[in-house]
C-alpha positions as CSV (number, residue, x, y, z in Angstrom):
1,X,-10.2,16.4,12.5
2,X,-9.4,18.4,9.3
3,X,-7.8,15.8,6.4
4,X,-3.9,17.0,6.0
5,X,-3.3,17.3,2.4
6,X,-0.8,15.0,0.5
7,X,1.1,18.1,-0.2
8,X,1.7,19.6,3.5
9,X,1.9,15.8,4.4
10,X,5.0,15.8,2.2
11,X,6.5,19.3,2.9
12,X,6.2,18.8,6.7
13,X,8.3,15.3,6.0
14,X,10.9,16.5,4.1
15,X,11.1,19.9,6.4
16,X,11.9,17.1,9.3
17,X,14.7,15.3,7.3
18,X,15.8,18.9,6.7
19,X,16.0,19.8,10.3
20,X,17.2,16.3,11.8
21,X,20.2,16.0,9.2
22,X,21.5,19.7,9.9
23,X,21.0,19.6,13.5
24,X,24.0,18.8,15.9
25,X,23.9,15.2,16.9
26,X,21.8,14.9,20.0
27,X,22.9,13.7,23.5
28,X,22.6,9.9,23.9
29,X,19.9,9.1,25.7
30,X,19.4,5.5,27.8
31,X,16.3,3.4,28.3
32,X,13.9,5.3,25.8
33,X,10.9,3.8,25.4
34,X,10.0,2.6,21.5
35,X,7.1,4.7,21.6
36,X,9.0,8.0,22.7
37,X,11.1,7.7,19.4
38,X,10.3,9.8,16.7
39,X,12.1,7.9,13.6
40,X,10.7,8.0,10.0
41,X,11.5,4.5,7.8
42,X,12.3,2.3,10.9
43,X,14.8,-0.3,10.3
44,X,15.9,-3.1,12.6
45,X,18.4,-5.8,12.4
46,X,18.6,-8.2,15.2
47,X,22.1,-9.5,15.9
48,X,22.4,-12.8,17.1
49,X,25.9,-12.8,17.9
50,X,25.7,-9.7,20.0
51,X,22.5,-10.0,21.2
52,X,21.3,-6.8,20.2
53,X,18.5,-4.9,18.4
54,X,20.0,-1.9,16.4
55,X,17.7,0.3,14.9
56,X,18.2,2.9,12.0
57,X,16.5,5.2,9.4
58,X,16.1,8.4,8.3
59,X,18.7,10.9,9.8
60,X,21.6,8.6,9.8
61,X,21.6,7.9,13.2
62,X,21.2,4.4,15.0
63,X,19.8,3.4,18.5
64,X,20.4,0.0,20.4
65,X,18.0,-2.5,22.6
66,X,18.4,-5.8,24.5
67,X,14.3,-6.3,24.4
68,X,13.3,-3.6,21.8
69,X,10.9,-2.2,24.5
70,X,14.1,0.2,26.1
71,X,16.9,2.3,23.6
72,X,19.6,3.7,24.0
73,X,20.9,6.3,21.4
74,X,20.9,8.0,18.9
75,X,24.4,7.6,17.8
76,X,26.6,8.8,14.8
77,X,27.6,6.0,12.6
78,X,27.7,7.2,9.2
79,X,30.7,8.6,7.4
80,X,31.1,10.2,4.3
81,X,33.1,11.5,1.5
82,X,32.7,15.1,1.3
83,X,34.5,15.2,-1.7
84,X,32.0,12.7,-3.5
85,X,28.8,14.1,-5.2
86,X,27.2,14.1,-1.6
87,X,29.2,17.1,-0.6
88,X,29.7,17.8,3.3
89,X,26.4,17.5,4.7
90,X,23.8,15.2,2.9
91,X,20.6,14.2,4.0
92,X,20.2,10.5,4.7
93,X,17.2,8.7,4.2
94,X,15.7,5.4,4.7
95,X,18.4,3.9,5.9
96,X,18.7,-0.1,6.4
97,X,21.3,-2.8,8.0
98,X,22.2,-5.9,6.0
99,X,25.0,-8.7,7.0
100,X,26.6,-10.3,4.0
101,X,29.6,-11.8,3.7
102,X,31.1,-11.2,7.1
103,X,30.6,-7.9,6.4
104,X,27.5,-5.0,7.6
105,X,26.0,-3.1,4.7
106,X,24.7,0.4,5.1
107,X,22.4,1.0,2.6
108,X,20.4,4.5,2.4
109,X,19.2,7.2,0.2
110,X,21.6,10.1,0.5
111,X,20.7,13.5,-0.8
112,X,23.1,16.8,-1.7
113,X,21.0,20.0,-1.7
114,X,23.0,22.5,-2.9
115,X,23.1,19.9,-6.8
116,X,20.2,20.7,-8.9
117,X,19.4,17.7,-11.7
118,X,16.3,18.8,-13.0
119,X,13.3,21.2,-12.6
120,X,9.6,18.9,-13.8
121,X,6.4,21.1,-13.4
122,X,8.0,23.6,-11.4
123,X,9.4,21.1,-8.7
124,X,13.3,21.3,-8.6
125,X,14.9,17.9,-8.3
126,X,18.1,17.9,-6.1
127,X,20.9,15.2,-6.2
128,X,19.8,11.8,-4.9
129,X,20.3,8.4,-4.7
130,X,20.2,5.1,-3.3
131,X,23.9,4.3,-2.1
132,X,25.8,1.4,0.2
133,X,28.3,2.0,2.6
134,X,30.2,-0.8,4.6
135,X,31.6,-1.9,8.1
136,X,33.2,-4.6,9.9
137,X,30.7,-4.2,12.9
138,X,27.0,-3.6,13.1
139,X,27.1,-0.3,14.8
140,X,29.7,0.9,12.5
141,X,31.1,3.6,11.5
142,X,29.9,2.5,7.6
143,X,32.2,4.6,5.2
144,X,31.9,4.6,1.8
145,X,33.5,1.9,-1.0
146,X,35.4,2.0,-4.1
147,X,32.4,3.1,-6.4
148,X,31.2,6.8,-5.8
149,X,28.1,6.3,-8.1
150,X,25.6,3.1,-7.9
151,X,22.9,4.4,-10.1
152,X,22.4,7.3,-12.8
153,X,23.5,10.7,-11.5
154,X,20.6,12.3,-13.6
155,X,17.9,10.1,-12.0
156,X,16.5,10.9,-8.4
157,X,16.4,7.7,-6.7
158,X,15.6,6.4,-3.1
159,X,14.7,3.6,-0.5
160,X,17.3,1.0,-1.7
161,X,16.9,-2.2,-0.3
162,X,19.2,-6.0,-0.3
163,X,17.8,-8.9,-2.1
164,X,19.8,-12.4,-3.2
165,X,17.6,-13.7,-5.9
166,X,17.4,-17.5,-7.1
167,X,20.2,-16.6,-9.9
168,X,22.8,-16.5,-7.0
169,X,23.4,-12.6,-7.5
170,X,22.8,-9.9,-5.4
171,X,20.6,-6.5,-6.3
172,X,19.5,-3.5,-5.0
173,X,15.7,-2.8,-5.4
174,X,15.2,0.9,-5.2
175,X,12.5,3.3,-6.7
176,X,13.1,6.2,-9.2
177,X,11.1,9.0,-7.6
178,X,7.7,10.3,-9.0
179,X,8.8,13.5,-9.0
180,X,10.8,13.3,-12.3
181,X,9.1,10.8,-13.9
182,X,5.6,11.6,-12.5
183,X,4.6,7.4,-12.3
184,X,7.2,6.4,-9.4
185,X,8.7,3.1,-10.4
186,X,10.1,0.1,-8.3
187,X,13.6,-1.2,-10.0
188,X,16.0,-3.7,-9.5
189,X,20.0,-3.2,-10.3
190,X,22.6,-5.9,-10.3
191,X,25.4,-5.4,-7.9
192,X,28.9,-6.5,-8.0
193,X,29.6,-9.6,-5.6
194,X,31.4,-7.5,-3.0
195,X,28.4,-5.1,-3.2
196,X,31.0,-2.2,-4.0
197,X,29.4,-1.0,-7.3
198,X,26.7,-1.9,-9.6
199,X,26.7,-3.5,-13.1
200,X,24.5,-2.9,-15.9
201,X,21.3,-0.7,-15.7
202,X,18.1,-0.6,-13.9
203,X,15.2,-2.6,-14.8
204,X,11.4,-1.5,-14.0
205,X,9.8,-4.2,-12.0
206,X,6.3,-2.1,-11.5
207,X,4.9,1.0,-11.4
208,X,3.3,2.9,-8.8
209,X,-0.2,3.1,-11.1
210,X,-0.2,-0.6,-11.1
211,X,-1.5,-0.6,-7.8
212,X,-5.7,-0.7,-7.3
213,X,-5.7,0.5,-3.8
214,X,-3.7,3.6,-4.3
215,X,-5.4,6.6,-5.2
216,X,-5.2,10.2,-5.7
217,X,-6.8,13.5,-7.1
218,X,-5.2,15.1,-10.4
219,X,-5.3,18.8,-11.2
220,X,-8.6,19.0,-12.6
221,X,-10.2,16.7,-9.3
222,X,-10.4,13.3,-11.2
223,X,-9.7,10.1,-9.6
224,X,-6.7,8.4,-10.9
225,X,-3.7,6.0,-9.5
226,X,-1.2,7.6,-6.9
227,X,2.3,8.5,-8.4
228,X,4.5,7.4,-5.4
229,X,6.7,4.8,-4.5
230,X,8.4,3.7,-1.4
231,X,9.8,1.7,0.8
232,X,10.2,-1.7,-1.1
233,X,11.2,-4.7,1.1
234,X,11.3,-8.5,0.0
235,X,10.7,-11.4,1.4
236,X,10.0,-15.3,0.7
237,X,6.5,-17.1,2.0
238,X,7.3,-20.7,3.8
239,X,5.8,-21.8,0.6
240,X,8.4,-19.9,-1.8
241,X,6.4,-17.4,-3.0
242,X,8.2,-13.9,-3.1
243,X,6.9,-11.0,-2.0
244,X,7.5,-7.4,-1.7
245,X,5.6,-4.7,0.6
246,X,5.7,-1.1,-0.5
247,X,4.3,2.1,0.3
248,X,2.0,4.7,-1.6
249,X,-1.0,7.1,-0.7
250,X,-4.6,6.8,-0.4
251,X,-5.4,10.0,-1.4
252,X,-3.7,11.9,2.0
253,X,-3.4,8.7,3.7
254,X,0.0,6.6,3.8
255,X,-0.7,3.1,2.9
256,X,1.2,0.1,2.7
257,X,0.4,-2.8,-0.1
258,X,2.0,-6.3,-1.0
259,X,3.2,-7.8,-4.5
260,X,4.1,-10.9,-5.7
261,X,6.1,-12.3,-8.2
262,X,4.7,-15.1,-10.6
263,X,7.9,-16.4,-11.5
264,X,9.5,-16.6,-7.9
265,X,12.5,-13.9,-9.0
266,X,12.8,-10.3,-8.9
267,X,12.3,-10.3,-12.9
268,X,8.5,-11.1,-12.2
269,X,5.8,-10.8,-13.4
270,X,4.4,-8.9,-10.5
271,X,0.9,-8.9,-9.3
272,X,-0.3,-6.2,-6.9
273,X,-3.1,-7.3,-4.4
274,X,-6.5,-5.7,-4.3
275,X,-6.1,-4.3,-1.1
276,X,-3.2,-3.0,1.5
277,X,-1.6,-5.4,3.7
278,X,-1.6,-3.0,6.5
279,X,-3.9,-0.7,8.4
280,X,-4.3,3.1,6.8
281,X,-1.6,5.4,8.3
282,X,0.8,2.8,8.7
283,X,4.0,2.1,5.8
284,X,7.2,2.0,4.6
285,X,7.6,-1.6,6.8
286,X,10.6,-4.3,6.9
287,X,10.6,-7.8,8.4
288,X,12.6,-9.2,11.0
289,X,12.7,-12.1,13.4
290,X,13.1,-11.0,17.3
291,X,15.7,-12.9,19.0
292,X,13.7,-15.5,20.4
293,X,12.1,-16.0,16.9
294,X,9.1,-14.3,16.3
295,X,8.4,-12.5,13.0
296,X,8.0,-9.0,13.2
297,X,7.1,-6.0,11.2
298,X,8.4,-2.5,11.8
299,X,7.1,0.6,9.9
300,X,5.9,4.0,10.9
301,X,3.0,5.8,10.9
302,X,2.4,9.6,11.0
303,X,1.6,11.2,14.2
304,X,0.5,15.4,15.0
305,X,2.2,16.8,17.8
306,X,1.1,20.5,17.9
307,X,1.5,21.8,14.7
308,X,3.7,19.2,13.3
309,X,3.4,16.2,11.8
310,X,6.1,13.4,13.0
311,X,6.5,9.8,12.0
312,X,7.1,7.1,15.1
313,X,8.2,3.4,14.9
314,X,5.7,0.8,15.8
315,X,6.0,-3.2,15.8
316,X,3.0,-5.5,14.0
317,X,3.2,-9.3,14.2
318,X,3.7,-11.2,10.9
319,X,2.4,-14.7,9.6
320,X,4.4,-16.3,6.5
321,X,3.6,-19.6,7.0
322,X,1.0,-19.9,4.3
323,X,1.5,-18.5,0.8
324,X,0.6,-15.1,1.7
325,X,2.0,-12.3,4.1
326,X,-0.6,-11.8,7.1
327,X,0.0,-8.7,9.5
328,X,-1.5,-9.7,12.6
329,X,-2.1,-7.5,15.8
330,X,0.6,-4.6,16.8
331,X,3.0,-6.1,18.8
332,X,4.1,-4.3,22.1
333,X,7.5,-5.5,23.3
């Protein structure tokens, strides 16, 4: 099979995000098998109180399940402020659900395509940023808080995730997009105690080029590290070691690697593992425990359907009992 170039894959993915965001909300479906759902960046919250799983991701919609196999949805759960920088109908990417201090927080990337902030090497960069909404319930509605801006308006950021560091303070960890800086970074910024805004400035944790496994070709066809950073998610092993899974590309193959902090804190230094942590064509992962205690990874892969490339969710078993993350076999609920 002829390989799809990175450029074509990215274009197809972005166009699918645009179609999903501008299309009317689909009708609620019942008992949909997980392998029949098309969803990028799948994030699953296992809620012991409700005895339900909540799955979200790109598109700003929500699915619910009692068993990880059959899902109901998609439900609309996001209410944005049309007078804010997001505009009337922002695109929503890579949403995550995080319980914190008796509330639920919706970390996501919002894009206002009507606002252009920069042009780099012929690429027009739209207003895009990681942001946080809040709700009293895991299934929303999620609404804005006090601050309308968490990250600089002149920088495209995406894929924000949540972490409480050893200092007890909450942080957003996010990507500063390669489209502008040409060597994507993963950064942290401190959040206010109620997550209603950010404190200070972002700090670089590492760069895309630090990964020994990510590769691409430059304009002359020479080999070099890939420039993409995507989908950070943090975890600790049973020995207390701090790790981060994140995703880039090996030429035109979507691939997930892992890095570990030598200090056990977000400040690192971060050391990249030599080899990817998941099979080829899987990425943007996160970890959760099932309601019966099994540690799982949720992530997506690319799939060809006719002339389209879509992203579909998958589950893998995971072992954190040692000092490294070990990804096991696919988990079929």
